[in-house]
Backbone as CSV, one residue per row, in Angstrom:
resi,resn,N_x,N_y,N_z,CA_x,CA_y,CA_z,C_x,C_y,C_z
1,MET,97.729,150.026,-62.682,95.975,150.589,-62.275,95.414,151.042,-63.394
2,ALA,94.219,151.001,-63.332,93.626,151.927,-63.895,93.719,153.106,-64.404
3,THR,93.764,153.778,-65.836,93.698,155.068,-66.012,92.397,156.061,-65.265
4,GLU,92.710,157.226,-64.780,91.935,158.257,-64.574,90.453,158.075,-65.330
5,GLY,88.962,158.046,-65.193,88.233,157.747,-66.215,87.939,156.845,-67.067
6,ALA,88.703,155.753,-66.595,88.759,154.054,-67.437,88.161,153.301,-66.367
7,GLY,87.376,152.439,-66.594,87.133,151.234,-66.177,88.149,150.317,-65.597
8,PRO,88.058,149.930,-64.413,88.865,148.793,-64.101,89.294,147.384,-64.841
9,THR,90.409,147.203,-64.474,90.658,146.091,-65.478,90.216,145.083,-64.719
10,PRO,89.969,143.851,-64.954,89.506,142.193,-64.565,90.409,142.100,-63.706
11,GLY,91.478,142.295,-63.336,92.539,141.958,-62.469,92.078,142.893,-60.835
12,GLU,92.287,144.257,-61.398,91.651,145.046,-60.701,90.291,144.777,-59.810
13,TYR,89.393,144.897,-60.195,87.909,144.564,-60.271,87.952,143.519,-59.243
14,ILE,88.661,142.408,-59.393,88.818,141.032,-58.291,89.613,141.714,-56.993
15,ARG,90.466,142.028,-57.316,91.539,142.469,-55.906,90.828,143.549,-55.405
16,HIS,90.128,144.589,-55.927,88.853,145.456,-55.093,87.768,144.609,-54.623
17,HIS,87.137,143.816,-55.445,85.920,143.423,-53.811,86.530,142.062,-53.004
18,LEU,87.890,141.860,-53.245,88.605,140.258,-52.375,88.886,141.492,-51.513
19,GLY,88.852,142.953,-51.421,89.352,143.818,-50.063,88.248,143.787,-49.090
20,HIS,88.448,144.295,-48.044,87.900,144.421,-46.893,88.000,145.995,-46.200
21,LEU,86.504,146.614,-45.945,86.406,147.336,-45.019,87.119,147.007,-43.739
22,ALA,88.585,147.703,-43.445,89.148,147.316,-42.532,89.593,148.450,-41.566
23,THR,89.861,148.374,-40.220,90.227,149.189,-39.225,91.683,150.121,-39.902
24,ASP,92.442,149.578,-41.079,93.404,150.291,-41.412,93.883,150.933,-43.074
25,LYS,92.258,150.298,-42.870,91.878,150.107,-44.994,92.899,149.862,-45.328
26,GLN,93.716,148.581,-44.801,94.554,147.779,-45.632,93.684,146.910,-46.220
27,THR,93.939,145.861,-47.239,93.115,145.358,-48.014,93.821,143.932,-48.342
28,GLN,94.677,143.335,-47.690,94.663,142.129,-47.877,93.649,141.195,-47.532
29,ILE,93.917,139.861,-48.350,92.871,138.730,-48.488,93.202,138.336,-47.270
30,VAL,93.996,137.805,-46.315,94.308,137.198,-44.755,95.175,138.008,-44.528
31,ASP,94.607,138.872,-43.169,95.560,139.539,-42.218,94.780,139.556,-40.761
32,PHE,95.480,138.591,-40.011,94.957,139.185,-38.566,95.471,139.978,-37.569
33,SER,95.809,140.777,-38.305,96.739,142.318,-37.593,95.413,142.860,-37.231
34,ILE,94.535,143.462,-38.583,93.600,144.413,-38.160,92.310,143.529,-38.163
35,VAL,91.244,144.438,-38.236,89.677,143.896,-37.895,89.089,144.519,-39.144
36,ASN,88.483,143.152,-39.830,87.622,143.376,-40.632,86.225,143.995,-40.599
37,ILE,85.942,145.151,-40.764,84.631,145.684,-40.272,83.827,145.293,-40.801
38,ASP,83.590,144.971,-42.057,82.274,144.737,-43.034,81.991,143.533,-42.210
39,SER,82.848,142.261,-42.257,82.668,140.821,-41.836,82.016,140.963,-40.140
40,VAL,82.842,141.926,-39.659,82.245,141.922,-38.049,80.710,142.231,-37.882
41,VAL,80.425,143.321,-38.516,79.337,144.063,-38.865,78.278,142.820,-39.253
42,VAL,78.412,142.892,-40.453,77.324,141.854,-41.180,77.118,140.341,-40.306
43,SER,78.270,139.445,-39.519,78.184,138.247,-38.571,76.653,138.544,-37.663
44,ILE,77.111,139.993,-37.272,76.396,140.593,-35.931,75.038,140.899,-36.317
45,VAL,74.921,141.371,-37.475,73.711,141.319,-37.879,72.911,140.093,-38.042
46,LEU,73.471,139.606,-38.787,72.995,138.336,-39.437,72.637,137.102,-37.904
47,GLY,73.597,137.361,-36.562,73.435,136.883,-36.085,72.153,137.663,-35.084
48,ILE,72.013,138.862,-35.012,71.010,138.809,-34.488,69.528,138.783,-34.781
49,LEU,69.484,138.591,-36.206,68.448,138.517,-37.267,68.030,136.282,-37.155
50,VAL,69.088,135.938,-36.569,68.927,134.227,-36.446,68.108,134.569,-34.871
51,CYS,68.985,134.933,-33.748,67.970,134.769,-33.011,66.496,135.743,-32.645
52,TRP,66.554,136.638,-33.477,65.048,137.088,-33.393,64.255,136.179,-34.368
53,PHE,65.068,135.574,-35.353,63.692,134.230,-35.688,63.269,133.216,-34.924
54,LEU,64.291,132.424,-34.354,64.132,131.648,-33.037,63.233,132.090,-32.449
55,TYR,63.925,133.106,-32.130,62.192,133.262,-30.765,61.680,133.915,-31.440
56,SER,61.168,134.597,-32.072,59.536,134.747,-33.047,58.671,133.176,-32.995
57,ALA,59.772,132.196,-33.865,58.903,131.187,-33.471,58.437,130.327,-32.034
58,ALA,59.800,130.411,-31.637,59.206,130.476,-30.069,57.915,130.581,-29.409
59,ARG,57.784,132.199,-29.759,56.974,132.673,-28.905,54.837,132.630,-30.044
60,ARG,55.252,132.056,-31.060,54.541,131.793,-31.636,53.734,130.431,-31.589
61,ALA,54.760,129.238,-31.181,54.638,128.299,-31.172,52.996,127.843,-30.353
62,THR,52.344,126.993,-30.913,50.861,126.499,-30.491,50.849,124.729,-30.187
63,ALA,50.172,124.747,-29.034,50.353,122.645,-28.929,48.667,122.367,-30.200
64,GLY,48.522,123.494,-30.831,47.219,122.831,-31.687,48.355,122.616,-33.580
65,VAL,47.607,122.552,-34.561,47.937,122.339,-35.953,49.116,123.379,-36.264
66,PRO,49.962,123.165,-36.464,51.252,124.674,-36.842,51.011,124.647,-38.222
67,GLY,51.138,126.091,-38.152,51.110,126.175,-39.312,52.434,126.295,-40.138
68,ARG,53.039,127.198,-41.689,53.603,126.889,-42.078,55.088,126.909,-41.412
69,PHE,55.224,128.386,-40.719,55.936,128.826,-39.864,56.728,128.057,-39.205
70,GLN,55.996,127.800,-38.040,55.862,126.916,-37.266,56.264,125.462,-37.754
71,ALA,55.868,124.889,-38.861,56.019,123.580,-38.870,57.540,123.757,-39.455
72,PHE,57.877,124.607,-40.139,59.129,124.605,-40.779,60.124,124.911,-39.834
73,VAL,60.119,126.059,-39.055,61.133,125.804,-37.676,61.300,124.178,-37.004
74,GLU,59.811,124.188,-36.918,59.789,122.755,-36.147,60.615,120.970,-36.546
75,MET,60.740,121.551,-38.471,61.404,120.609,-38.997,62.848,121.085,-38.629
76,LEU,63.762,121.634,-38.955,64.933,122.480,-38.381,65.408,121.634,-37.090
77,VAL,64.440,122.162,-36.322,64.599,121.897,-34.584,64.638,120.588,-33.955
78,GLU,63.853,119.664,-34.889,63.990,117.938,-34.865,65.068,117.432,-36.073
79,MET,65.717,118.049,-36.882,66.597,117.587,-37.621,67.946,117.919,-36.923
80,VAL,68.174,118.800,-36.339,69.267,119.502,-35.405,69.571,117.970,-34.370
81,ASP,67.967,118.567,-33.799,67.931,117.262,-32.582,68.291,115.925,-32.666
82,ASN,68.255,115.373,-33.665,68.480,113.968,-34.312,69.794,113.904,-34.540
83,GLN,70.233,114.856,-35.185,71.893,114.544,-35.239,72.336,114.661,-33.807
84,ALA,72.216,115.258,-32.757,72.889,115.566,-31.702,73.066,114.536,-30.700
85,LYS,71.274,114.112,-31.148,70.959,112.828,-30.588,71.853,111.463,-30.958
86,SER,72.228,111.268,-32.302,73.343,110.585,-32.972,74.320,110.224,-32.828
87,VAL,74.675,111.896,-31.938,76.487,111.891,-31.688,76.843,112.075,-30.235
88,ILE,75.959,112.509,-29.305,76.180,113.419,-27.900,75.147,112.384,-27.424
89,HIS,75.487,111.387,-26.465,74.674,110.404,-25.648,74.378,111.587,-24.385
90,ASN,75.025,112.583,-23.811,75.229,112.980,-22.943,73.509,113.703,-22.631
91,ALA,72.335,113.300,-21.740,71.303,114.563,-22.491,71.494,115.833,-21.559
92,ASN,72.041,116.062,-20.830,72.588,117.071,-20.526,73.286,118.236,-20.740
93,SER,73.942,117.575,-21.406,74.828,118.282,-22.344,73.760,119.084,-23.565
94,ARG,73.160,118.110,-24.349,72.431,118.382,-25.518,71.253,119.325,-25.416
95,LYS,71.211,119.561,-23.888,70.386,120.701,-23.547,70.917,122.040,-24.120
96,VAL,72.445,122.051,-24.187,73.069,123.203,-24.377,73.410,123.003,-25.672
97,ILE,74.053,122.071,-26.000,74.699,122.014,-27.520,73.506,121.979,-28.599
98,ALA,72.873,121.013,-28.503,71.152,121.123,-29.958,71.098,122.656,-30.049
99,PRO,70.351,123.125,-29.044,70.088,124.781,-29.414,71.666,125.471,-30.185
100,MET,72.675,124.833,-29.320,73.451,125.764,-30.011,74.304,125.523,-31.845
101,ALA,73.762,124.038,-32.044,73.814,123.755,-33.232,73.196,124.479,-34.148
102,LEU,71.635,124.190,-33.565,70.627,125.246,-34.589,70.495,126.668,-34.689
103,VAL,71.150,127.227,-33.691,71.805,129.182,-33.999,72.703,128.907,-35.149
104,VAL,73.976,127.541,-34.604,75.594,127.947,-35.764,74.508,127.384,-37.329
105,PHE,74.032,126.606,-36.954,73.357,126.103,-38.692,72.927,127.349,-39.536
106,CYS,72.278,128.216,-38.478,70.870,128.905,-39.085,71.998,130.088,-39.713
107,TRP,72.767,130.185,-38.766,73.489,131.436,-38.484,74.937,131.628,-39.697
108,VAL,75.612,130.334,-39.844,76.324,130.080,-41.094,75.514,130.265,-42.086
109,PHE,74.428,129.439,-42.313,73.314,129.643,-43.625,73.067,130.836,-44.280
110,MET,73.032,131.708,-42.985,72.736,133.229,-43.797,73.690,134.017,-43.751
111,MET,75.067,133.909,-43.347,76.472,134.307,-43.609,76.835,133.821,-45.287
112,ASN,76.411,132.495,-45.292,76.761,132.209,-46.713,75.615,132.684,-47.683
113,PHE,74.026,132.416,-47.041,73.412,133.244,-48.050,73.770,135.030,-48.566
114,MET,74.256,135.593,-47.968,74.818,136.876,-48.729,75.536,136.678,-49.774
115,ASP,76.195,135.522,-49.728,76.876,135.251,-51.425,75.703,135.126,-52.482
116,LEU,74.626,135.311,-52.207,73.270,135.219,-53.322,72.830,136.867,-53.956
117,ILE,73.389,137.352,-53.260,73.469,139.215,-53.459,73.580,139.455,-54.587
118,PRO,73.863,140.533,-55.626,74.357,140.798,-56.537,75.772,141.323,-55.699
119,VAL,76.582,141.107,-56.279,78.178,140.954,-55.815,78.597,142.534,-55.907
120,ASP,78.347,143.363,-56.621,78.112,144.990,-56.531,77.595,145.774,-55.981
121,LEU,76.030,144.603,-55.372,75.213,146.011,-54.985,75.253,146.841,-53.896
122,ILE,75.994,145.574,-52.862,75.660,146.354,-51.509,77.118,147.464,-51.475
123,PRO,78.376,146.790,-52.043,79.319,148.224,-52.393,78.806,149.158,-53.260
124,PHE,78.159,149.313,-54.270,77.468,150.328,-54.808,76.807,151.072,-53.797
125,ILE,75.853,151.001,-53.330,75.435,151.699,-52.072,76.550,151.861,-51.039
126,TRP,77.524,151.203,-50.700,78.390,151.668,-49.739,78.802,152.918,-50.448
127,ALA,79.325,152.845,-51.210,79.952,153.636,-52.016,79.371,155.185,-52.428
128,HIS,77.971,154.944,-53.023,77.406,155.831,-53.426,76.609,156.344,-52.898
129,GLY,75.939,155.873,-51.830,74.879,156.143,-50.803,73.473,156.452,-51.447
130,ILE,72.864,156.502,-50.422,71.313,156.067,-51.345,70.726,157.879,-51.518
131,PRO,70.171,158.445,-52.474,69.737,157.411,-53.503,70.566,157.242,-54.760
132,PHE,71.681,156.904,-54.705,72.905,156.324,-55.330,73.279,157.619,-56.001
133,VAL,73.591,158.633,-55.002,74.439,160.112,-55.149,75.381,159.947,-55.962
134,HIS,76.004,159.774,-57.475,77.110,159.986,-57.547,77.947,160.651,-57.313
135,ASP,78.953,160.582,-57.225,80.667,161.452,-57.123,80.712,162.263,-58.624
136,HIS,80.630,163.277,-59.016,81.298,163.634,-59.966,82.716,163.229,-61.040
137,ASN,83.336,163.153,-59.451,85.010,162.942,-60.498,84.609,161.124,-60.744
138,ASP,83.293,160.263,-60.690,83.356,159.169,-61.042,82.533,159.079,-62.398
139,SER,83.113,157.801,-62.875,82.401,157.861,-64.739,82.632,156.208,-65.113
140,GLY,82.089,155.279,-65.880,82.262,154.648,-67.122,81.900,153.271,-65.537
141,LEU,83.183,152.578,-66.021,82.887,151.119,-65.035,83.271,151.489,-63.753
142,HIS,84.261,152.782,-63.736,84.622,153.053,-61.870,83.242,153.265,-61.457
143,ALA,82.214,154.179,-61.469,80.707,154.289,-60.694,79.998,153.406,-60.964
144,PHE,79.978,152.473,-62.092,78.823,151.345,-62.004,79.293,149.871,-61.191
145,PHE,80.840,150.079,-61.251,81.085,148.503,-59.964,81.182,149.224,-59.122
146,GLY,81.284,150.548,-58.231,81.601,151.107,-56.759,83.145,151.075,-56.397
147,MET,83.592,151.216,-57.084,84.880,151.282,-56.742,85.617,152.162,-55.973
148,LYS,84.910,152.865,-55.528,84.938,154.077,-54.035,85.681,153.616,-52.736
149,ASP,85.318,152.290,-52.425,85.697,151.995,-50.933,85.291,150.413,-51.098
150,TYR,85.761,149.518,-49.939,85.787,148.520,-50.420,84.331,147.902,-49.069
151,MET,83.970,146.658,-49.708,83.050,146.051,-48.789,82.520,145.083,-49.191
152,ARG,82.729,143.772,-48.200,82.358,142.382,-48.492,81.711,142.140,-47.352
153,VAL,80.197,141.591,-47.738,79.103,141.250,-47.316,79.413,140.004,-47.053
154,VAL,79.905,138.890,-47.111,80.051,137.537,-47.152,81.043,136.980,-45.890
155,PRO,80.798,137.063,-44.737,81.418,136.927,-43.853,82.437,135.422,-43.630
156,THR,81.448,134.674,-44.485,82.257,132.858,-44.371,83.291,133.187,-45.588
157,ALA,83.617,133.982,-46.082,84.293,134.027,-47.190,85.641,134.422,-46.526
158,ASP,85.593,135.122,-45.368,86.618,135.880,-44.649,87.189,134.952,-43.820
159,LEU,88.132,134.611,-43.701,89.299,133.483,-43.103,89.103,133.607,-41.470
160,SER,89.251,134.448,-41.173,89.261,135.170,-39.686,87.773,134.870,-39.360
161,THR,86.869,134.819,-39.786,85.248,134.727,-39.459,85.362,133.065,-39.369
162,THR,85.779,132.511,-40.505,85.842,131.078,-40.227,86.438,130.227,-39.198
163,LEU,87.885,131.042,-38.742,88.564,130.062,-37.763,88.367,130.562,-36.711
164,GLY,87.353,131.719,-36.785,86.991,132.210,-35.051,85.754,131.458,-34.896
165,LEU,85.143,131.165,-35.905,83.410,130.104,-35.289,84.273,129.069,-34.771
166,SER,85.295,128.057,-35.552,85.966,126.893,-35.533,87.119,127.339,-34.162
167,VAL,87.653,128.036,-33.906,88.191,128.349,-32.644,86.937,128.092,-31.299
168,SER,85.831,128.883,-31.582,84.521,128.512,-30.666,84.479,127.250,-30.341
169,VAL,84.143,126.688,-31.764,83.850,124.848,-31.357,85.049,124.386,-30.247
170,LEU,86.735,124.618,-31.000,87.445,124.037,-30.015,87.230,124.173,-28.670
171,ALA,86.958,126.034,-28.277,86.899,126.072,-27.006,85.811,125.427,-26.005
172,MET,84.429,125.079,-27.127,83.543,124.271,-26.268,83.974,122.959,-26.173
173,CYS,84.815,122.409,-27.464,85.557,120.920,-26.791,86.301,120.650,-25.156
174,ILE,87.144,121.779,-25.216,88.161,121.720,-23.968,87.366,121.866,-22.705
175,TYR,85.956,122.499,-22.878,85.333,122.963,-21.827,84.657,121.612,-21.315
176,TYR,84.172,120.979,-22.169,82.902,119.426,-22.297,84.248,118.425,-21.848
177,ASN,85.358,118.653,-22.248,86.688,117.945,-21.918,86.788,117.599,-20.626
178,ILE,86.970,118.941,-19.815,87.103,118.834,-18.913,85.754,118.445,-18.116
179,LYS,84.757,118.764,-18.179,83.381,118.695,-17.140,83.391,117.183,-17.320
180,ILE,82.852,116.551,-18.294,82.833,115.600,-18.757,83.763,114.305,-17.847
181,LYS,84.891,114.785,-18.114,86.590,113.888,-17.677,86.533,114.394,-16.296
182,GLY,86.760,115.773,-15.903,87.449,116.416,-14.724,88.815,116.509,-15.346
183,LEU,89.120,117.790,-14.911,90.955,117.809,-15.330,91.750,116.954,-15.297
184,GLY,91.939,116.350,-14.553,92.973,115.357,-13.851,92.755,114.174,-14.988
185,GLY,91.645,113.677,-15.197,91.138,112.653,-15.956,91.356,112.805,-17.923
186,TRP,90.960,114.551,-18.108,91.540,114.615,-19.186,92.988,114.804,-19.379
187,ALA,93.966,115.361,-18.390,95.231,115.710,-18.516,95.378,114.057,-18.992
188,HIS,95.624,112.946,-18.080,95.648,111.443,-18.151,95.348,111.461,-19.577
189,GLU,94.167,111.319,-20.320,94.276,111.365,-21.773,95.027,111.865,-22.265
190,LEU,95.649,112.907,-22.248,96.473,113.413,-23.258,97.263,113.153,-23.602
191,VAL,98.228,112.412,-22.262,99.442,111.634,-22.325,99.415,110.043,-22.975
192,THR,98.181,109.832,-22.731,98.123,108.074,-22.440,96.964,107.585,-23.882
193,ALA,96.981,108.514,-24.854,96.170,108.356,-26.055,96.671,109.114,-26.751
194,PRO,97.055,108.648,-28.106,96.434,107.043,-28.725,97.086,106.014,-28.226
195,PHE,98.218,105.721,-28.247,98.762,104.885,-28.250,99.448,104.262,-27.237
196,GLY,98.759,104.331,-25.792,99.113,103.789,-24.165,99.750,104.508,-23.595
197,THR,100.193,103.441,-22.737,101.540,103.960,-21.825,102.388,102.356,-21.558
198,SER,103.333,102.765,-20.513,103.955,101.839,-20.366,104.119,101.613,-19.017
199,ARG,104.129,101.045,-17.760,104.785,100.485,-16.331,106.349,101.386,-16.659
200,ASN,107.374,100.774,-17.133,108.643,101.169,-17.546,108.167,102.771,-17.408
201,PRO,109.272,103.887,-16.777,109.394,104.882,-16.950,110.115,105.131,-18.316
202,LEU,111.254,104.475,-18.076,111.902,104.703,-19.399,110.950,104.544,-20.656
203,LEU,110.256,103.715,-21.143,108.642,104.002,-22.184,107.976,104.582,-22.226
204,ALA,107.280,105.042,-20.768,106.341,105.608,-20.258,106.210,107.637,-20.174
205,ILE,107.492,107.676,-20.466,107.902,109.545,-20.621,107.860,109.678,-22.300
206,PRO,108.528,108.773,-22.871,108.720,108.478,-24.414,107.442,109.369,-24.330
207,LEU,106.395,108.201,-24.187,104.999,107.944,-25.491,104.367,108.865,-24.732
208,GLY,104.095,109.442,-23.325,103.577,110.511,-23.169,103.856,111.513,-23.612
209,VAL,104.939,112.173,-24.477,105.118,113.484,-25.298,104.823,112.893,-26.383
210,VAL,105.221,111.822,-26.992,104.449,111.694,-28.456,103.154,111.534,-27.870
211,ASN,102.520,110.881,-27.353,100.856,111.356,-26.916,99.838,112.411,-27.248
212,PHE,101.042,113.449,-26.292,100.269,114.347,-26.067,100.621,115.574,-27.223
213,SER,102.015,115.305,-28.014,101.949,115.898,-29.191,100.832,115.260,-30.606
214,MET,100.423,114.348,-29.970,99.542,114.059,-31.548,98.037,114.374,-31.036
215,GLN,97.791,114.405,-29.636,96.618,115.450,-29.410,96.755,116.811,-29.424
216,MET,97.964,117.079,-29.204,97.764,118.613,-29.828,97.664,118.909,-31.149
217,ILE,98.368,118.038,-32.076,98.109,117.811,-33.472,96.708,118.139,-34.140
218,GLU,95.945,116.897,-33.373,94.499,116.745,-33.605,93.911,117.896,-33.901
219,PHE,93.937,118.896,-32.286,92.823,119.924,-32.047,93.132,120.744,-33.192
220,VAL,95.013,120.879,-33.298,95.010,122.021,-34.086,94.199,121.612,-35.805
221,ALA,95.065,120.791,-36.473,93.982,119.874,-37.547,92.791,120.203,-37.701
222,LYS,92.094,119.740,-36.834,90.428,119.792,-36.287,90.041,120.849,-36.539
223,THR,91.012,121.669,-35.716,90.615,123.413,-35.931,90.726,123.951,-37.174
224,VAL,91.609,124.170,-37.680,92.083,124.737,-39.080,90.868,124.098,-40.059
225,SER,91.173,122.609,-40.239,90.399,122.500,-41.173,88.952,122.731,-41.050
226,HIS,88.085,122.812,-40.239,87.005,122.883,-40.010,86.239,124.021,-40.356
227,GLY,87.419,125.518,-40.392,87.289,127.056,-40.496,87.600,126.925,-41.933
228,MET,88.858,126.637,-42.708,89.232,126.285,-43.747,88.070,125.528,-44.914
229,ARG,87.580,124.465,-44.405,86.538,124.054,-45.285,85.569,125.410,-45.675
230,LEU,85.102,125.382,-44.617,83.646,126.697,-45.334,84.452,127.776,-45.797
231,PHE,85.498,128.344,-45.216,86.436,129.506,-45.965,86.413,129.185,-47.521
232,GLY,86.672,128.273,-48.159,87.310,127.684,-49.364,86.089,127.535,-50.109
233,ASN,84.873,127.399,-49.390,83.773,126.764,-50.662,83.556,128.158,-50.867
234,LEU,83.250,129.116,-49.574,82.293,130.056,-50.020,83.301,131.129,-50.648
235,PHE,84.558,131.078,-50.273,85.277,131.774,-51.248,85.772,131.886,-53.039
236,ALA,85.344,130.369,-52.764,85.518,130.149,-54.316,83.817,130.516,-54.998
237,GLY,83.332,130.037,-53.906,81.639,130.735,-54.941,81.824,131.994,-54.902
238,GLU,82.727,133.042,-54.165,82.100,133.994,-54.321,83.568,134.730,-55.432
239,LEU,84.228,133.879,-56.003,85.352,134.133,-56.876,83.954,133.859,-58.434
240,VAL,83.552,132.755,-58.154,82.673,132.663,-59.217,81.421,134.032,-60.007
241,PHE,81.160,134.191,-58.641,80.460,135.091,-58.784,80.794,136.720,-59.369
242,MET,81.903,136.777,-59.039,82.450,137.781,-59.251,82.946,137.731,-60.989
243,LEU,83.957,136.388,-61.566,84.012,136.577,-62.742,82.571,136.512,-63.682
244,ILE,81.580,136.128,-63.334,79.901,136.155,-64.049,79.672,137.520,-64.045
245,ALA,80.207,138.177,-62.738,79.385,139.773,-63.124,80.613,140.521,-63.801
246,LEU,81.551,140.290,-64.024,82.837,141.033,-65.214,82.176,140.343,-66.388
247,LEU,81.502,139.521,-66.786,81.002,138.989,-67.978,79.462,139.935,-68.017
248,GLY,78.911,140.306,-67.457,77.765,141.251,-68.066,78.090,142.493,-67.582
249,GLY,78.898,142.850,-67.295,79.649,144.339,-67.102,80.252,144.496,-68.255
250,TYR,80.847,143.934,-68.679,81.638,143.950,-69.518,80.903,143.853,-71.271
251,ALA,79.980,143.378,-71.082,78.647,143.028,-71.705,77.739,144.893,-72.278
252,ALA,77.624,144.809,-70.681,77.253,146.216,-70.972,77.881,147.545,-71.204
253,PHE,78.845,147.309,-71.346,79.755,148.602,-72.055,80.084,148.125,-73.449
254,THR,79.621,147.269,-73.942,80.139,147.189,-75.981,78.940,147.008,-76.297
255,LEU,78.986,147.676,-77.925,78.340,147.432,-78.757,77.519,145.667,-78.808
256,SER,78.760,144.547,-78.747,78.291,143.626,-79.361,77.852,142.553,-78.303
257,GLY,77.559,143.124,-77.352,77.588,142.258,-76.483,76.371,141.726,-75.892
258,GLY,75.531,141.687,-76.513,73.934,141.235,-76.353,74.384,140.017,-76.013
259,LEU,75.330,138.681,-76.513,75.277,137.407,-76.830,75.446,137.421,-75.205
260,LEU,76.915,138.214,-75.204,77.676,138.344,-73.377,76.567,138.268,-72.304
261,PHE,75.710,139.350,-72.749,74.693,139.557,-71.534,73.684,138.728,-71.099
262,LEU,73.613,137.935,-72.540,72.434,136.934,-72.057,73.414,135.377,-71.613
263,GLY,74.858,135.753,-71.717,74.997,134.498,-71.464,75.746,134.828,-69.842
264,HIS,75.798,136.115,-69.444,76.041,136.371,-67.865,74.514,135.902,-66.618
265,LEU,73.411,136.349,-67.837,72.100,136.506,-67.071,72.324,134.741,-66.877
266,ILE,72.328,133.651,-67.944,71.772,132.760,-67.908,73.098,131.648,-67.027
267,ALA,74.183,132.209,-66.550,75.389,131.744,-66.269,74.653,132.106,-64.534
268,GLY,75.028,133.293,-64.307,74.122,133.863,-62.800,73.270,133.011,-62.459
269,THR,72.190,133.119,-63.356,70.783,131.718,-62.670,71.605,130.961,-62.617
270,VAL,72.119,129.753,-62.875,72.524,128.943,-62.701,73.258,128.351,-61.853
271,TRP,74.526,129.264,-61.635,75.223,129.350,-61.152,74.652,129.237,-59.428
272,ALA,73.931,130.451,-59.339,73.177,130.933,-58.121,72.152,129.824,-57.411
273,ILE,71.122,128.845,-58.566,70.608,127.917,-58.275,71.532,126.826,-57.434
274,PHE,72.404,126.482,-58.225,73.794,125.233,-57.702,73.943,125.687,-56.294
275,HIS,74.218,127.136,-55.878,74.994,127.868,-55.005,73.977,127.701,-53.909
276,ILE,72.879,127.482,-54.135,72.158,127.282,-52.894,71.871,126.687,-51.860
277,LEU,72.120,124.810,-53.341,72.368,123.877,-52.235,74.370,123.748,-51.737
278,VAL,74.741,125.007,-52.442,76.481,124.418,-51.681,76.496,125.061,-50.137
279,ILE,75.337,126.485,-49.971,75.632,126.874,-48.955,74.971,126.305,-47.861
280,THR,73.324,125.926,-48.103,72.965,125.132,-47.302,73.731,123.799,-47.282
281,LEU,74.192,122.671,-47.665,75.147,121.537,-47.245,76.520,122.369,-46.480
282,GLN,76.803,123.773,-47.031,78.316,123.711,-46.077,77.792,124.149,-44.777
283,ALA,76.547,124.651,-44.585,76.221,125.057,-43.410,76.118,124.404,-42.180
284,PHE,75.478,123.097,-43.131,75.026,121.571,-42.330,76.686,121.171,-42.021
285,ILE,77.240,120.598,-42.718,78.708,120.514,-42.757,79.397,121.015,-41.393
286,PHE,79.302,122.027,-41.398,80.063,122.427,-40.690,79.257,122.553,-39.033
287,MET,77.307,122.963,-39.284,77.322,122.358,-37.740,77.606,120.229,-37.218
288,MET,77.430,119.579,-38.291,77.559,118.463,-37.989,79.114,118.152,-37.684
289,LEU,80.234,118.647,-38.338,81.589,119.001,-37.502,81.498,119.185,-35.969
290,ALA,80.718,120.170,-35.944,81.044,120.514,-34.391,80.028,119.977,-33.556
291,LEU,79.050,119.521,-34.097,78.692,118.127,-33.151,79.426,116.741,-32.720
292,ILE,79.895,116.603,-33.849,81.121,115.336,-33.562,82.263,115.829,-32.912
293,TYR,82.523,116.714,-33.165,83.696,116.851,-32.342,83.760,117.346,-30.789
294,LEU,82.269,117.813,-30.493,81.598,117.748,-29.171,81.075,116.188,-28.604
295,GLY,80.874,115.947,-29.449,80.633,114.290,-29.650,82.215,113.611,-28.470
296,GLN,82.900,113.754,-29.609,84.238,113.046,-28.986,84.571,113.720,-27.621
297,ALA,84.587,115.358,-27.413,84.947,115.258,-26.277,84.413,114.899,-25.046
298,HIS,83.237,114.345,-25.311,82.173,113.476,-23.995,82.960,111.770,-24.395
299,ASP,83.419,111.120,-25.361,84.393,109.843,-25.342,85.247,109.801,-24.791
300,ALA,85.536,108.490,-24.076,86.597,108.517,-23.346,87.591,107.486,-24.509
301,HIS,88.995,107.770,-24.715,89.807,107.155,-25.428,90.179,105.956,-25.044
């Protein structure tokens, strides 16, 4: 640990920023036995903002020439609707799934977008309050980096958030499997696909067990990979921003840090521009996988 009055080491800085504001103040990167309050609160706030954004667009919609705001939202709606039509051929299902996909895309994008906020800004505000009233015991890098408490503001860099989203998609897949095929039809599919069945009872039972096992593995694999893909990309992006922040912090507290600080600005700008593409792409991929999995729930094997 860093000595009192001294700044944190790079390892301590990164470990601190990977910790969550949790129900029992534990800071493990992955711990499903506790509730990460920061991820929950930020997710809810962003979800409310997304719903308000879409609601405002719907209220302001006119039949005439659309303004920029309406045109932008109409582009989003058309994009999602076209993707939904390409994989879900049931018009009644699309009335629910297409709006859900639009909300998911916007919500995941906003949660990803939090990664573009300077990594120490909100933890600093959380630790010191407004208007940045410093604790007299804080000094140096300790005060600058807000090492007083934990606060992560990128919900999609939290595995519990992304797996929660993917499990919700799984629940919808189960619902539509039962709704479209019936409980008996879906149960029959679980024991007959993908390897089929046999009229011989001695073969039908083992094939049924194998088919059911393969179906369960498929559901688990799709759900875990769905959440892990989003988590992995955002977690890696967050780590890069932390390393860039360390470069700027080190430059700020050294006499010969001019070139390092310039490198910090250039690296941060370049990575932020690139990351805009990453967060948009990851939101689109998450939405498309949700649509594909829900489309598969409508198809018979």
